[in-house]
KOLDRENZA-748133 format. One record per residue (C-alpha): x, y, z; residue in one letter. Coordinates in steps of 0.02 Angstrom, whole numbers, plus 50000, padded with zeros to 5 digits. Each point is the difference from the previous one (the first is absolute). Layout:
N
    xx    yy    zz tordren
     X     Y     Z       a
...
//
This chain:
68
    xx    yy    zz tordren
 53592 52112 52501       m
 49887 50131 49932       t
 49887 50066 50136       p
 49837 49878 49916       n
 50090 49880 50017       e
 50079 50040 50199       r
 49823 49993 50052       e
 49964 49849 49946       e
 50114 49942 50071       f
 49935 50073 50180       i
 49860 49950 49980       f
 50034 49830 49935       d
 50141 49990 50180       l
 49879 50061 50089       a
 49844 49879 49994       q
 50135 49845 49989       h
 50047 50083 50183       k
 49813 50013 50061       v
 49959 49841 49960       k
 50119 49932 50127       q
 49944 50104 50139       l
 49871 49912 50133       s
 49812 50072 49992       d
 50047 50103 50181       a
 50162 50061 49869       g
 49894 50066 49883       i
 49854 50073 50112       f
 50147 50086 50085       a
 50097 50077 49837       m
 49814 50066 49953       a
 49972 50090 50189       v
 50185 50087 49951       d
 49951 50060 49819       q
 49834 50065 50062       m
 50094 50091 50178       c
 50110 50073 49830       m
 49852 50047 49903       l
 49898 50077 50164       l
 50174 50091 50040       d
 49950 50117 49868       n
 49843 50061 50031       e
 49962 50117 50114       s
 49918 49998 50170       e
 49828 50083 49972       e
 49992 49860 49810       r
 50064 49873 50147       l
 49844 50051 50136       l
 49912 50023 49795       q
 50012 49813 49961       i
 50029 49893 50175       a
 49844 49903 50014       p
 49927 50069 50168       a
 50039 49843 50154       n
 50200 50093 49955       l
 50018 50159 50133       y
 50170 50070 50036       i
 50046 49979 50184       q
 50031 50148 50097       d
 50150 49953 50101       k
 49979 50134 50142       k
 49883 49947 50055       k
 50055 49796 50031       h
 49993 49960 50168       i
 50146 49913 50078       k
 49962 49838 50089       a
 50019 49966 50186       k
 50100 49833 50023       g
 50130 49936 50115       f
//
């Protein structure tokens, strides 16, 4: 199998597998792929491209809940 034939076969196989997934499965795969892409970005870049409603939670300020 030549490299081009292999690439086309992999693409066709991927399409076949994705067609068998549910909508939730497709969404989960998309989120996983996006996480892999964003993992390559610097922290500064992540903060730059993040929408204003997202923030980093400071774990030091976590207040322990009072309970039983």
